[in-house]
Backbone as CSV, one residue per row, in Angstrom:
resi,resn,N_x,N_y,N_z,CA_x,CA_y,CA_z,C_x,C_y,C_z
1,MET,-16.417,-21.995,24.683,-16.677,-23.166,23.887,-17.971,-23.026,23.114
2,THR,-18.944,-22.305,23.686,-20.203,-22.140,22.964,-20.024,-21.236,21.752
3,LYS,-19.099,-20.308,21.829,-18.913,-19.357,20.734,-18.106,-19.950,19.580
4,ASN,-17.007,-20.653,19.888,-16.107,-21.138,18.848,-15.982,-22.657,18.775
5,GLY,-16.521,-23.389,19.733,-16.423,-24.852,19.721,-15.205,-25.344,20.480
6,ALA,-15.126,-26.649,20.683,-14.031,-27.246,21.443,-12.767,-27.399,20.601
7,GLU,-12.913,-27.648,19.325,-11.778,-27.827,18.422,-11.731,-26.662,17.431
8,PRO,-10.527,-26.263,17.023,-10.454,-25.197,16.021,-11.039,-25.655,14.689
9,SER,-11.811,-24.790,14.095,-12.416,-25.116,12.802,-11.354,-24.965,11.704
10,PRO,-11.610,-25.528,10.528,-10.652,-25.349,9.411,-10.428,-23.877,9.061
11,ALA,-11.460,-23.047,9.234,-11.301,-21.611,8.950,-10.303,-20.983,9.923
12,TRP,-10.402,-21.354,11.212,-9.461,-20.839,12.209,-8.048,-21.331,11.896
13,ILE,-7.921,-22.582,11.556,-6.597,-23.136,11.267,-5.980,-22.434,10.062
14,ALA,-6.782,-22.201,9.033,-6.277,-21.519,7.840,-5.907,-20.073,8.137
15,ALA,-6.670,-19.433,9.019,-6.446,-18.013,9.297,-5.234,-17.774,10.179
16,ILE,-4.995,-18.647,11.152,-3.913,-18.374,12.099,-2.793,-19.394,12.046
17,GLY,-2.892,-20.368,11.186,-1.871,-21.409,11.113,-0.507,-20.902,10.695
18,HIS,-0.446,-19.798,9.989,0.826,-19.270,9.502,1.502,-18.323,10.479
19,LEU,0.816,-17.963,11.580,1.379,-17.016,12.542,2.466,-17.684,13.383
20,THR,3.504,-16.913,13.674,4.565,-17.411,14.551,4.127,-17.256,16.000
21,ASN,4.913,-17.819,16.911,4.592,-17.708,18.333,4.609,-16.253,18.789
22,ASP,5.561,-15.455,18.288,5.622,-14.036,18.661,4.383,-13.287,18.179
23,GLN,3.945,-13.596,16.965,2.761,-12.935,16.428,1.521,-13.313,17.225
24,VAL,1.390,-14.581,17.588,0.245,-15.011,18.398,0.290,-14.334,19.758
25,ALA,1.487,-14.195,20.330,1.625,-13.515,21.623,1.167,-12.063,21.527
26,LYS,1.504,-11.383,20.419,1.052,-10.002,20.226,-0.469,-9.920,20.162
27,VAL,-1.082,-10.860,19.458,-2.539,-10.853,19.323,-3.196,-11.153,20.660
28,ILE,-2.660,-12.082,21.416,-3.233,-12.403,22.722,-3.114,-11.209,23.657
29,THR,-1.987,-10.497,23.601,-1.849,-9.274,24.400,-2.905,-8.259,23.983
30,GLY,-3.162,-8.150,22.682,-4.225,-7.265,22.200,-5.592,-7.703,22.691
31,CYS,-5.828,-9.016,22.726,-7.106,-9.541,23.251,-7.270,-9.185,24.718
32,LEU,-6.192,-9.345,25.487,-6.260,-9.027,26.916,-6.521,-7.535,27.128
33,THR,-5.920,-6.707,26.300,-6.163,-5.263,26.387,-7.627,-4.950,26.093
34,ARG,-8.171,-5.603,25.085,-9.590,-5.412,24.762,-10.484,-5.871,25.895
35,CYS,-10.141,-7.000,26.516,-10.960,-7.515,27.623,-10.942,-6.559,28.805
36,SER,-9.781,-5.951,29.064,-9.701,-5.011,30.185,-10.519,-3.755,29.913
37,SER,-10.773,-3.452,28.639,-11.592,-2.284,28.314,-13.070,-2.636,28.171
38,GLY,-13.441,-3.909,28.432,-14.849,-4.278,28.467,-15.367,-5.067,27.283
39,ASN,-14.522,-5.415,26.318,-14.980,-6.218,25.177,-15.109,-7.684,25.576
40,SER,-15.839,-8.429,24.773,-16.105,-9.828,25.091,-14.882,-10.702,24.836
41,TRP,-14.853,-11.807,25.543,-13.805,-12.812,25.368,-14.473,-14.133,25.127
42,PRO,-14.057,-14.976,24.329,-13.003,-14.823,23.333,-13.559,-14.171,22.077
43,PRO,-12.682,-13.632,21.255,-13.166,-13.029,20.012,-13.574,-14.102,19.007
44,ASP,-14.474,-13.735,18.114,-14.781,-14.664,17.021,-13.689,-14.503,15.954
45,LEU,-13.780,-15.246,14.878,-12.717,-15.260,13.873,-12.505,-13.886,13.239
46,ALA,-13.586,-13.200,12.920,-13.456,-11.872,12.297,-12.766,-10.897,13.241
47,GLU,-13.139,-10.923,14.517,-12.493,-10.038,15.501,-11.017,-10.396,15.653
48,PHE,-10.724,-11.687,15.645,-9.340,-12.132,15.791,-8.500,-11.666,14.603
49,ILE,-9.040,-11.775,13.404,-8.306,-11.331,12.206,-8.061,-9.825,12.261
50,SER,-9.057,-9.067,12.705,-8.845,-7.618,12.825,-7.815,-7.310,13.902
51,LEU,-7.774,-8.103,14.965,-6.744,-7.921,15.991,-5.351,-8.222,15.445
52,VAL,-5.261,-9.206,14.568,-3.976,-9.514,13.938,-3.468,-8.280,13.196
53,ALA,-4.355,-7.620,12.468,-3.960,-6.413,11.722,-3.630,-5.267,12.669
54,GLU,-4.426,-5.096,13.728,-4.206,-4.002,14.677,-2.901,-4.157,15.438
55,CYS,-2.583,-5.376,15.826,-1.413,-5.626,16.671,-0.119,-5.735,15.880
56,GLY,-0.202,-5.727,14.591,1.005,-5.852,13.779,1.535,-7.269,13.748
57,ALA,0.670,-8.232,13.995,1.100,-9.633,13.978,0.975,-10.173,12.563
58,ASN,1.753,-9.614,11.676,1.764,-10.052,10.290,3.214,-10.186,9.850
59,PRO,3.478,-10.686,8.685,4.870,-10.889,8.265,5.700,-9.609,8.246
60,PHE,5.056,-8.461,8.155,5.781,-7.196,8.085,6.009,-6.584,9.464
61,GLY,5.238,-7.018,10.460,5.323,-6.418,11.787,4.734,-5.019,11.817
62,LEU,3.804,-4.753,10.920,3.200,-3.428,10.805,1.742,-3.471,11.236
63,ASN,1.269,-2.355,11.750,-0.159,-2.209,11.985,-0.626,-0.963,11.244
64,VAL,-1.895,-0.661,11.349,-2.468,0.459,10.598,-1.833,1.778,11.034
65,ALA,-1.549,1.918,12.325,-0.922,3.150,12.814,0.463,3.334,12.192
66,ASP,1.215,2.248,12.025,2.530,2.330,11.380,2.403,2.778,9.929
67,VAL,1.399,2.233,9.238,1.178,2.596,7.834,0.801,4.070,7.733
68,MET,-0.087,4.526,8.599,-0.503,5.933,8.562,0.659,6.858,8.911
69,ALA,1.496,6.453,9.860,2.659,7.278,10.227,3.628,7.393,9.057
70,GLU,3.865,6.283,8.363,4.768,6.325,7.214,4.157,7.137,6.070
71,TYR,2.846,7.021,5.883,2.173,7.802,4.844,2.318,9.297,5.131
72,LYS,2.103,9.701,6.374,2.233,11.119,6.733,3.676,11.587,6.602
73,ARG,4.637,10.735,7.003,6.055,11.093,6.879,6.413,11.278,5.411
74,TRP,5.955,10.363,4.558,6.241,10.469,3.126,5.587,11.712,2.540
75,ARG,4.326,11.957,2.909,3.609,13.107,2.384,4.297,14.414,2.788
76,ASN,4.823,14.469,4.019,5.434,15.704,4.511,6.885,15.884,4.074
77,GLU,7.579,14.795,3.756,9.000,14.906,3.424,9.330,14.568,1.976
78,SER,8.350,14.250,1.163,8.629,13.807,-0.205,9.232,14.902,-1.068
79,TYR,9.028,16.160,-0.696,9.578,17.253,-1.497,11.106,17.240,-1.500
80,ARG,11.717,16.569,-0.538,13.176,16.526,-0.443,13.813,15.570,-1.451
81,TYR,13.006,14.736,-2.068,13.517,13.696,-2.951,12.974,13.908,-4.354
82,SER,13.755,13.493,-5.360,13.325,13.709,-6.739,12.179,12.786,-7.129
83,SER,12.033,11.642,-6.459,10.911,10.749,-6.739,10.632,9.900,-5.510
84,SER,9.497,9.228,-5.525,9.121,8.366,-4.402,10.022,7.157,-4.292
85,THR,10.681,6.792,-5.380,11.576,5.636,-5.328,12.839,5.932,-4.535
86,GLU,13.190,7.198,-4.385,14.386,7.570,-3.636,14.086,7.842,-2.163
87,PHE,12.835,7.905,-1.795,12.444,8.123,-0.399,12.899,6.933,0.445
88,PRO,13.418,7.150,1.657,13.881,6.028,2.489,12.718,5.306,3.178
89,TRP,12.078,4.402,2.494,10.945,3.662,3.049,11.435,2.717,4.126
90,ARG,10.657,2.588,5.189,11.027,1.675,6.269,10.898,0.223,5.834
91,GLN,9.938,-0.052,4.959,9.760,-1.393,4.399,9.288,-1.228,2.952
92,PRO,9.679,-2.124,2.064,9.257,-1.992,0.664,7.744,-2.030,0.474
93,VAL,7.039,-2.765,1.325,5.585,-2.845,1.172,4.937,-1.489,1.418
94,LEU,5.552,-0.660,2.240,4.977,0.661,2.517,4.984,1.544,1.280
95,TYR,5.962,1.370,0.407,5.983,2.120,-0.853,4.712,1.822,-1.647
96,HIS,4.394,0.544,-1.804,3.238,0.151,-2.600,1.930,0.583,-1.932
97,ILE,1.848,0.462,-0.614,0.634,0.859,0.099,0.436,2.366,0.027
98,CYS,1.486,3.124,0.299,1.362,4.588,0.338,1.075,5.184,-1.034
99,ILE,1.678,4.635,-2.074,1.400,5.124,-3.423,-0.078,4.925,-3.753
100,GLU,-0.614,3.749,-3.413,-2.029,3.471,-3.668,-2.924,4.361,-2.810
101,MET,-2.518,4.596,-1.560,-3.311,5.478,-0.688,-3.340,6.897,-1.250
102,ARG,-2.214,7.376,-1.738,-2.145,8.737,-2.279,-3.039,8.864,-3.505
103,ARG,-2.968,7.866,-4.410,-3.784,7.910,-5.625,-5.265,7.898,-5.282
104,ALA,-5.670,6.959,-4.443,-7.084,6.845,-4.085,-7.531,8.041,-3.250
105,GLY,-6.680,8.513,-2.359,-7.041,9.645,-1.510,-7.289,10.916,-2.298
106,VAL,-6.479,11.141,-3.318,-6.656,12.334,-4.152,-7.854,12.165,-5.077
107,ASP,-7.961,10.992,-5.723,-9.056,10.762,-6.667,-10.421,10.842,-5.991
108,LYS,-10.519,10.273,-4.798,-11.810,10.196,-4.118,-11.980,11.222,-3.011
109,ARG,-10.980,12.085,-2.831,-11.016,13.126,-1.800,-11.365,12.531,-0.434
110,MET,-10.563,11.578,-0.014,-10.832,10.831,1.210,-10.457,11.631,2.453
111,THR,-11.234,11.406,3.507,-10.911,11.987,4.813,-9.873,11.107,5.492
112,ASN,-9.376,11.568,6.638,-8.362,10.810,7.356,-8.888,9.451,7.815
113,SER,-10.127,9.401,8.281,-10.674,8.116,8.731,-10.869,7.166,7.542
114,GLU,-11.240,7.702,6.391,-11.359,6.861,5.196,-9.991,6.339,4.764
115,LEU,-8.955,7.182,4.896,-7.601,6.746,4.568,-7.139,5.639,5.517
116,GLU,-7.529,5.736,6.792,-7.168,4.683,7.745,-7.815,3.357,7.370
117,ARG,-9.078,3.399,6.975,-9.753,2.168,6.544,-9.096,1.608,5.286
118,LEU,-8.713,2.495,4.368,-8.017,2.064,3.158,-6.668,1.449,3.516
119,ALA,-5.952,2.061,4.446,-4.661,1.511,4.881,-4.843,0.114,5.460
120,GLU,-5.897,-0.094,6.236,-6.164,-1.420,6.804,-6.447,-2.437,5.707
121,ARG,-7.262,-2.041,4.716,-7.570,-2.951,3.611,-6.324,-3.292,2.798
122,LEU,-5.496,-2.274,2.520,-4.296,-2.516,1.722,-3.280,-3.364,2.479
123,LEU,-3.138,-3.123,3.775,-2.224,-3.942,4.568,-2.701,-5.385,4.592
124,THR,-3.998,-5.586,4.756,-4.558,-6.937,4.730,-4.327,-7.589,3.375
125,LYS,-4.491,-6.808,2.298,-4.266,-7.334,0.946,-2.830,-7.815,0.778
126,TRP,-1.858,-7.026,1.256,-0.457,-7.407,1.102,-0.087,-8.565,2.018
127,VAL,-0.716,-8.649,3.194,-0.469,-9.795,4.080,-0.955,-11.069,3.397
128,LYS,-2.150,-11.026,2.785,-2.664,-12.192,2.065,-1.774,-12.520,0.872
129,HIS,-1.304,-11.484,0.197,-0.430,-11.645,-0.961,0.822,-12.434,-0.570
130,VAL,1.459,-12.016,0.517,2.664,-12.689,0.989,2.309,-14.060,1.565
131,GLY,1.154,-14.152,2.227,0.714,-15.428,2.776,0.472,-16.479,1.709
132,ASN,0.148,-16.049,0.505,-0.063,-16.974,-0.611,1.243,-17.353,-1.306
133,GLY,2.368,-16.908,-0.735,3.667,-17.285,-1.291,4.219,-16.330,-2.320
134,LEU,3.547,-15.233,-2.561,4.035,-14.255,-3.529,4.965,-13.267,-2.833
135,SER,5.806,-12.609,-3.589,6.750,-11.670,-2.999,6.303,-10.233,-3.255
136,ILE,6.954,-9.325,-2.555,6.670,-7.906,-2.726,7.574,-7.384,-3.841
137,PRO,7.003,-6.749,-4.849,7.849,-6.229,-5.930,8.841,-5.204,-5.386
138,PRO,10.058,-5.218,-5.884,11.039,-4.233,-5.410,10.659,-2.825,-5.858
139,ILE,11.185,-1.866,-5.137,10.948,-0.467,-5.499,11.877,-0.155,-6.670
140,ARG,11.282,0.168,-7.792,12.067,0.430,-8.997,11.776,1.819,-9.517
141,ARG,12.789,2.395,-10.047,12.653,3.702,-10.675,11.882,3.551,-11.976
142,GLN,11.008,4.499,-12.263,10.221,4.455,-13.489,11.143,4.585,-14.691
143,LEU,10.812,3.868,-15.749,11.606,3.944,-16.970,11.517,5.341,-17.562
144,ALA,12.638,5.792,-18.104,12.660,7.103,-18.743,11.907,7.035,-20.061
145,ALA,11.309,8.147,-20.416,10.600,8.224,-21.687,11.610,8.092,-22.824
146,PRO,11.207,7.506,-23.937,12.155,7.356,-25.049,12.567,8.729,-25.592
147,LYS,13.820,8.804,-25.999,14.350,10.055,-26.563,13.924,10.177,-28.019
148,HIS,13.394,11.323,-28.358,13.000,11.552,-29.742,14.227,12.014,-30.527
149,PRO,14.303,11.644,-31.785,15.462,12.073,-32.581,15.461,13.594,-32.731
150,GLY,16.655,14.153,-32.797,16.780,15.595,-32.959,16.319,16.035,-34.338
151,GLY,16.117,17.303,-34.487,15.713,17.813,-35.792,14.284,18.293,-35.788
152,PRO,13.864,18.844,-36.919,12.512,19.390,-36.985,11.445,18.302,-36.991
153,THR,10.324,18.639,-36.432,9.177,17.718,-36.425,8.517,17.751,-37.803
154,PRO,7.663,16.810,-38.098,6.968,16.844,-39.401,6.187,18.140,-39.613
155,ALA,5.594,18.673,-38.571,4.851,19.929,-38.722,5.804,21.076,-39.070
156,GLN,6.985,21.081,-38.433,7.963,22.121,-38.734,8.482,21.980,-40.162
157,GLN,8.636,20.759,-40.628,9.087,20.535,-42.004,8.042,21.032,-42.996
158,MET,6.778,20.760,-42.731,5.711,21.222,-43.626,5.652,22.751,-43.643
159,HIS,5.837,23.378,-42.479,5.807,24.830,-42.413,6.986,25.422,-43.194
160,ALA,8.161,24.814,-43.073,9.334,25.290,-43.822,9.107,25.159,-45.327
161,GLU,8.515,24.066,-45.759,8.205,23.874,-47.179,7.205,24.924,-47.653
162,PHE,6.196,25.219,-46.807,5.213,26.250,-47.140,5.902,27.601,-47.323
163,LEU,6.795,27.957,-46.372,7.496,29.237,-46.461,8.404,29.292,-47.699
164,ARG,9.060,28.185,-48.045,9.932,28.143,-49.230,9.107,28.372,-50.498
165,ARG,7.936,27.702,-50.580,7.089,27.863,-51.771,6.522,29.285,-51.847
166,LYS,6.185,29.824,-50.673,5.630,31.180,-50.655,6.690,32.176,-51.123
167,ALA,7.929,31.992,-50.645,9.018,32.893,-51.054,9.327,32.756,-52.549
168,ALA,9.139,31.560,-53.092,9.411,31.325,-54.515,8.235,31.792,-55.385
169,GLY,7.139,32.175,-54.765,5.986,32.668,-55.505,5.125,31.570,-56.059
170,LEU,5.269,30.362,-55.580,4.465,29.240,-56.081,3.093,29.191,-55.412
171,ILE,2.888,29.907,-54.382,1.608,29.886,-53.696,0.943,31.246,-53.761
């Protein structure tokens, strides 16, 4: 009571009000596991929110380990598919998370622990996204590039005109 008060604060209500009973049960099991390993009880709001992410108590039922496992599976098996859109993703949100992880990981040369932190941030971002009533965009194939008309390019036409004039002795 000294740490969090007798009544839940509006911040606590906003943070956990959307969780189902199963999700709360998962988080409480995670809290009990932490307590058995020597961590303090009860957690403050920030610790509780991180436990929600760790325990997979979110609308997707995913935790950071699930995201990292799917990222590694995609990275190791993507050569079998013509594009990432054809890869058999376990959940559509993993497509968006893994694509962003790959881009950031390559651009910033991230280590595995940095990728795990990024996975946690991205999972939290998508949980908030869905929590705000927005949906996850479907996995769509990239649009094909427009087809150029057949025939010579302007540069080829100019070169042909040059050769014609040269053969005619005009140049």
